[in-house]
N, C-alpha and C positions, 0 to 999 in steps of 0.2 A: 742767613744767606739771602742775597738779593734774587728775586725771581726774574730770570732772563727772558721769559716768554713775551711780556709786553714790549720790551725793547726790541726783540727779534721781529715781532709783527710790524712795529714802526719802521724798522730798517728795511723790511721786505717791501713795504709800500713806498717809502720815501727814497730809498737808495736803489734797491734791486729793480723795481718796476719803473719808477719815474726817471731815474738818472742813468742806470746802467743799460736797461733794455729800452728805455724811451717809448714805452707803450702809450697808447692813446688814452685820453681821459675816460673814454667809454669802457675800456678794458679795466682801468683802475676802479671805476664805479661798479662794474660787474663783480670783480674780485672782492671789493668792499662789502657788497650785499651778501656774497657767499659767507664771508667771515662773520658778519653780523648774525646771520642765521645759525652758523655753526657754533658760535660762542653762546648764543641764547639756548641752543639745544644742549650744549655741554653743561650750562648752568642748571637746566632742568634735570639733567641726568646725574650730576655729581653734587648738586646743591652748593657749588662754589661760585662766587662772583666771578665774572669774566676776568677781572684784573688779578684774581687770586689763582686762576688756573695755572698749572705748571706744565712744562714740556712733557713730563711723564704721563700726564693725563691725555695727551694727544696721541693715543695709540690707534692701531688699526681697528680694534674693536669699537672704539668711539666713532671713528670715521664711517665704518660700515653701518653702525646704528643710525648715524645721521643720514646717510644715504637711504637706508630703509625707511626712515621717517619721511623723507622727501617723497618716496615712492608710495607709501601707504597712506600717510596722513594728508600730505599736501597735493597728492595726485600729480606729481611733476612728470612732465613728458620725458622720454629718453634724452632729448636734446638738452633740456634743463638739467637733468640728472648728470649728464656728462659734462656740462658747463661748470657745475659746482665741483665735480670731482677734478676737473682740470685746474681750477683755482687752488684747490688743496694740494694737488700734486706739485704745482709750481712752487708753493711755499715749502714743501718738504724737500724738493730739489735744492732750494736755497739753504735749508737746514743742513743738508748733506755737507756743505762747505763750512757752514758756521759752527755746527755742533757734531763733528764726526764721531764723538763718543756714543751718539744715539743712532749709529748707522743701521743696527739691526731693526730698531723700531721704524726708522725711516724707510728701509727697504720693504718692510711688510706693508706699509701704507702705499708705497709706489706700486706694489704688485696688485692692488685692488683693481679689478677689471672694470671697464666702462660697460654701459648697457647698449646692446644692439637694438636699434629701432628701425622701423620702415622709413626709407628715405623718400621724401617728396621730390618729384621731378621739378627741375628749375623752371620757373615761369619767366617768359620773355615775350617781347613784342616783335612782330614781323615788320618789314619795312613799310608796308602800307598802313599798319596801325600806328607806327611812329609818325608818319607823315600826316595822318588824320589828327593826331593830338597836337602836333606842331602848328597845324593850320588853324587851330581853334582860338588862341589868344588874339584879341583885337589890337593889332600893332599900330593903330592910329592913336592909342593912348599910351601914357608912360608905363602904367602897370602892365598892359598887354605886351609891350616891348620887353620889359624886364622878365616877365614870365616866359616869354618865348625863348629868350637867350638863356635863361636858367635851365629850361627843359632840354634845349639843344646841347648845352654844355654837359648836362648830366648824361645824355644818351650817347654823346660822342667821346666823352672822356672816361666814363665808367666810374666817376668819383663817388665816394660814399656821401650820404646826406650830410653828415657832420663836416665833411671836407668842403662841400659846396657852400653851405651857409657860413663857413669860416673863411672863405676866400676874400682877399683884399684886392683892390684895384691894382696895387703894385705887383701882384702875383702874375699878372698877364704880360707877356711879351708878344707884341704884334709885329708883323712883317716877316723878313727872312728868319727862318728858324723859329717861327712862332710856337710858343709853348705856354703851359701853365705850371707854376711851381706850387706843389701841394705840400704844405708844411706838416700835415697830419702824419704822413708816412715818409716824409723827406724825399719825395721823388718828383721828377719833372715829366710832364705829360705833353707830347706834341699835339698840335691841334690841326684839324683839316682846313683847307682853303675856305670852305663855307663858314666854319666857325670863326676863322680868322677875320673874315669880312664882317660877320655879325657882331663879334666882340669889339672890333674897331669902331663900328658905328655906335655901339652902346657906350663905350668909353668916351666918345666925343660929346655925349650928352652931359650937361653940368651935373655934378654930384649933388645929392640931397643933403642939406645941412653940412656939417663938418666931418661926417663919417667917411671912413675909407672902405666900407663894405662894398664888394662888387655887386651884390644883390641886396640892396637895402629895402627897408620898409618905406612907406610914404612919409614917415617922420625922420628918416635918415638912420634909424637903428639897424641892427643886424636881424635878419629874419630868423624865426625859430623853426625847428624841424616840423612842428605841428602846422605852422603856416604853409610850408611847402607841401605837406601831406594834403592839406585842405585844397590848395589851388590846383594840385594835380588831379585830385578826385573830381573837382569841378570841371576841368577841361576834358577828362576822360568821359564823364557823363554826357557832355555836349557832343564830343566826337563820336560816341557810340550810336548816336542817332543816324549817322551816315556810314558807320563802320560797325556792322552787326557783330563781328567777332570779338569786339571789345567788351560786349555785354557779359560774356561768360568768363572773363578774367578778373582776378583781384589784382589791381595794379597799385603798387607803392613806389616810392622813389628808388627802392632797392631793385625793383623790376627793371627800371631804366638802366641800372648798373649791369644787370644780367643781359639786357638787350645789347649794350655796348660790347660785351664779351662775345655774344653770339654773332654780331656783325663782323667782328674781327675773325672769328672762327670760320664764318662763311666766306670770308675773303681769302682764306688759306693761310692765315697767320698761325705760326706754331703755338701750341698751348703753353710752352714755357715762356714765350714772349708775352702772351696774354697775361700770364701770371705776374710778370714784372710790370706790365702796363697797369694792372689793377692794384698793385701793391700787396699781393699775397706774400705771406712769409714762406709758403711752400708751394711748389708746382702741383702738389696733390689737390690743392683747393680748386684747381681748374678742371679736374676730372668730371664734376657734375655737368659741365657744359658739353663735354664730349658725349656723355650719356644722353643728353637732351637733344642733340643735333641728329635729326632723323636722316638727313642726307648722308652723313658720315656712316651711319649704320647700313644704309642701303648700298653705299659704295663698297663696304666691307663684304656684304652679302653677295654682291655681284662677282667678287673674286673667288668665291667658293665653287669649285668644279662639281659637276653632277656625279652621282654615284654609278651611272650607267646601269641602273637596275640591280646592282649588287648590294646586298645588305652588309653593313659593316660588322654584323654579328654581335652577340652579347658577350661581355667579359665573363670568364669563368676562372675563379680562383684556383690555384694549384697547391694551396697550402691550407692546413687546418685553421691557422690563425687568420689568414686572409679570407677564408671561407666564412669564419665567424663575423668578421668585419663587414663582409659583403652582405650578410643577412640583416644587418642593423638598419 
């Protein structure tokens, strides 16, 4: 009997993720890394080669053992732990349609809980910090003009780093209804008047080589994510000499994305609109920005009326079971 597991994994990546869900290359790479780790762990535990593993081997006990190994041996953070579990769950939800005969085994895997960890507050830049960084590139040079428009695009559109370096000149529409077409998540992002003018001037400069990249290297190729990380760190270091608050912050291109969200939130834009703007799959992804926005918390606190000197009193259970729970 032919082993269906290798075929199912191939279909999961090639059909389910790439074609049906149209996930980003970064998501596919993350899921791929999870499966490589999982298959290697299963090989050590069962002594079977990855290509010889069968669907019956992929039970809840094996998945839990793999997650425990991540926790104890690899010292994975809760975020990494949950990321690996998400990839496995996605595969088993795919199996629920492909192999319904294994529904019991699948449901036990899907019932494995994630790990609760401490959440770091979202890092973002204030308006003065953004302006300090934007004023740093030397716009008398081609590289300085490129870097300035790149940072401005990042902080005003909230695009991911992979989306920024993947932009082509043809993705920009200037003038009335100015916008950027982002092919990574298949969305259109409107641009401000300031960015409209800046991009128009940038597009009027002759392209380097035969490349179509909006933000090319000096040789005309597409910039790498590491190159953007490097140039941003360089400008932040220079800007921090005149803006001391930058010295205490760890600033990455993703912080520029957070800053764009906080600018929208500060302008009164609804969180569901911000979620659409950033290309989030769920509006829940925007909740951390609400938690990080101190002004919103202060406004909520101002709406709470005083107690007028009256104590709200302590809850007292009126039932033996409730009393037991109250003592926990």
